[in-house]
C-alpha positions as CSV (number, residue, x, y, z in Angstrom):
1,M,77.6,122.3,107.6
2,P,77.8,125.7,109.3
3,Q,75.9,128.5,107.6
4,N,79.1,130.5,106.9
5,Q,80.6,127.6,104.8
6,T,79.6,126.6,101.3
7,G,81.1,123.5,99.6
8,V,82.6,124.4,96.2
9,V,85.0,122.8,93.8
10,L,88.1,124.9,93.0
11,K,90.1,124.2,89.8
12,L,93.8,125.0,90.4
13,D,97.1,124.5,88.7
14,Y,99.1,123.8,91.9
15,I,99.1,124.1,95.7
16,D,102.3,125.1,97.5
17,D,103.0,122.7,100.4
18,E,104.1,125.1,103.1
19,I,101.4,126.1,105.6
20,L,101.6,129.7,106.5
21,R,100.4,131.2,109.8
22,P,99.6,127.8,111.4
23,E,97.0,127.8,114.1
24,L,97.8,125.3,116.9
25,L,96.1,124.0,120.0
26,R,97.9,123.8,123.3
27,N,98.7,120.2,122.6
28,G,100.4,121.1,119.3
29,E,97.6,119.9,117.1
30,L,97.3,122.0,113.9
31,V,93.7,123.2,113.4
32,G,94.2,125.9,110.7
33,G,96.7,127.7,108.5
34,W,97.0,128.8,104.9
35,V,98.5,127.5,101.7
36,K,99.2,129.4,98.5
37,A,97.4,127.9,95.4
38,V,98.2,128.8,91.8
39,S,95.6,129.4,89.1
40,G,97.0,131.1,86.1
41,I,98.4,134.4,87.3
42,D,96.3,134.3,90.5
43,R,97.6,133.1,93.9
44,P,94.5,132.4,96.1
45,L,95.0,131.4,99.7
46,L,93.3,128.3,101.0
47,N,92.7,127.4,104.7
48,V,93.8,123.8,105.2
49,A,91.0,123.3,107.7
50,R,88.5,123.9,104.9
51,I,90.0,121.5,102.4
52,K,87.8,118.4,102.3
53,K,89.0,116.4,99.3
54,V,91.6,116.8,96.6
55,Y,91.2,115.4,93.0
56,A,93.3,115.5,89.9
57,Y,92.5,115.4,86.2
58,D,94.0,116.8,83.0
59,G,97.0,118.2,84.8
60,K,94.8,120.2,87.2
61,L,93.9,119.9,90.9
62,Y,90.2,120.1,91.9
63,V,89.7,120.9,95.6
64,L,86.5,120.4,97.4
65,Y,86.5,123.4,99.7
66,D,84.3,124.9,102.4
67,A,84.5,128.5,101.3
68,E,83.8,131.2,103.8
69,S,82.8,133.5,100.9
70,V,81.8,132.0,97.6
71,E,82.3,135.4,95.9
72,G,86.0,135.4,96.9
73,Y,86.6,132.1,95.0
74,S,84.1,132.4,92.2
75,K,86.7,132.7,89.4
76,Y,88.1,129.3,90.4
77,I,84.9,127.3,90.7
78,A,84.5,124.5,88.2
79,P,82.6,121.2,87.8
80,L,84.4,118.1,88.9
81,P,85.4,116.0,85.8
82,P,83.7,112.6,85.8
83,L,87.1,110.8,85.6
84,A,88.9,112.9,88.2
85,V,90.7,110.7,90.7
86,E,90.8,111.4,94.4
87,L,94.3,112.0,95.9
88,D,95.4,111.3,99.4
89,Y,96.7,114.3,101.4
90,S,98.2,114.7,104.8
91,I,99.5,117.5,107.1
92,H,102.8,117.0,108.9
93,S,105.5,119.0,110.6
94,E,109.3,119.2,109.8
95,P,111.9,120.3,112.3
96,I,114.0,123.3,111.1
97,R,117.3,123.8,112.9
98,G,119.2,127.0,113.0
99,G,122.0,127.6,115.5
100,D,120.7,126.7,118.9
101,C,117.1,127.0,117.9
102,T,114.8,124.3,116.6
103,C,111.5,125.3,115.0
104,K,108.8,123.5,113.1
105,I,107.4,124.1,109.6
106,W,104.1,122.6,108.7
107,R,103.4,121.1,105.2
108,L,100.4,119.9,103.2
109,S,101.5,116.8,101.3
110,I,99.6,115.5,98.3
111,S,100.2,111.9,97.3
112,A,99.6,110.3,93.9
113,L,100.6,106.8,95.0
114,N,97.3,105.2,93.9
115,E,96.2,107.5,91.1
116,E,96.3,105.0,88.3
117,E,94.4,102.3,90.2
118,R,91.8,104.9,91.1
119,F,91.6,106.1,87.5
120,I,90.9,102.5,86.3
121,R,88.2,102.2,89.0
122,K,86.5,105.4,87.7
123,L,86.9,104.4,84.0
124,L,86.1,100.7,84.1
125,G,84.1,100.4,87.3
126,V,86.4,97.6,88.7
127,E,89.2,97.2,91.1
128,A,92.7,96.7,89.6
129,E,96.1,95.7,90.9
130,L,99.4,96.5,89.3
131,E,101.1,93.3,88.1
132,A,103.9,94.4,85.7
133,D,105.7,97.3,84.2
134,L,107.2,96.9,80.7
135,S,109.6,99.3,78.9
136,W,109.1,100.9,75.5
137,T,111.3,98.2,74.0
138,S,108.3,95.9,74.4
139,Y,105.2,96.1,72.3
140,P,101.7,94.4,72.2
141,L,101.3,91.3,70.0
142,N,97.6,90.4,70.2
143,F,95.8,93.7,70.8
144,T,95.8,97.4,69.9
145,M,96.2,100.3,72.2
146,I,93.7,103.2,72.0
147,P,95.4,106.6,71.8
148,V,94.4,109.0,74.5
149,N,95.9,112.1,76.1
150,I,95.1,112.0,79.8
151,T,97.1,113.6,82.5
152,L,96.3,112.7,86.2
153,Y,98.6,114.3,88.8
154,T,102.0,112.8,88.1
155,R,101.2,110.4,85.2
156,R,100.4,111.2,81.6
157,I,98.5,108.3,79.9
158,T,99.0,108.2,76.1
159,A,97.2,105.0,75.3
160,I,94.9,102.4,77.0
161,A,93.5,99.0,76.3
162,V,91.4,96.4,78.1
163,V,92.4,92.9,77.0
164,K,92.2,89.3,77.9
165,N,95.4,87.3,78.0
166,P,97.7,90.0,76.6
167,K,101.0,89.1,74.9
168,F,104.1,91.3,74.5
169,K,107.2,91.1,72.4
170,L,110.2,91.7,74.6
171,C,113.9,92.3,73.7
172,R,114.4,88.6,74.1
173,G,111.4,86.5,73.3
174,E,107.7,87.0,74.3
175,N,105.7,87.3,77.5
176,A,102.1,86.3,78.0
177,Y,99.7,87.1,80.9
178,R,96.7,85.1,81.9
179,G,93.5,86.9,82.8
180,K,91.9,90.3,82.0
181,Y,94.0,93.4,82.2
182,A,93.9,97.2,81.8
183,V,97.0,98.2,80.0
184,L,98.2,101.8,80.3
185,A,101.0,103.4,78.3
186,D,103.0,106.5,79.1
187,G,106.3,108.0,78.2
188,S,108.3,105.2,79.7
189,G,106.4,102.1,78.7
190,Y,103.4,99.9,79.7
191,S,101.7,99.2,83.0
192,L,99.6,96.1,83.3
193,Y,96.8,96.1,85.9
194,R,95.0,92.9,86.6
195,I,91.2,93.5,86.6
196,K,89.0,92.1,89.3
197,G,85.4,91.9,88.2
198,D,83.3,92.8,85.1
199,V,84.2,95.9,83.2
200,D,81.7,98.7,82.7
201,A,80.7,98.4,79.1
202,S,80.5,102.2,78.6
203,W,84.1,102.8,79.4
204,L,85.0,103.9,75.9
205,E,82.2,106.5,75.9
206,K,83.6,107.9,79.2
207,L,87.0,108.6,77.5
208,W,85.4,110.9,74.9
209,R,83.1,112.9,77.2
């Protein structure tokens, strides 16, 4: 790593997606530019070329950033939570048409597509695959959910369970699933993730750290 860069983790509320003052090579490749972040009442600027990874936990973003000056970002530096999940991000351009002119605007897009699977991997130490979503009109028959209050990036988890062969009461009848599952509950219902492998026995302890 160059001497004028130091890797830090910045705790932020939000990052605006529009890239300001984009720096482009002759072939049109973007190599720099700035996005506005939000942290309380502050609006620090981040160079997209210095963003290395983006994580989310408890409704906050944690950005691994190669800071040019640590002092300039010191008030935002925080430890990365053990259960923070890594989010995918990408940089792309969009055409903007006005009259006879077509311009480009560059954006930093953060995706939460796999955040729950990655949360389960962090918590349980296993891979998991979504198998079913059930509404709040359903409820568990042979197990109890553990209340939690965990917000990732877009999902707020209110309860969790790890169970073998879960059964649910549905509007009409029952439904049973074979195998071991992580069951997550949120404001809309239950998500069942089939577990692949042996679960980390310390997962309950991780929830209360």
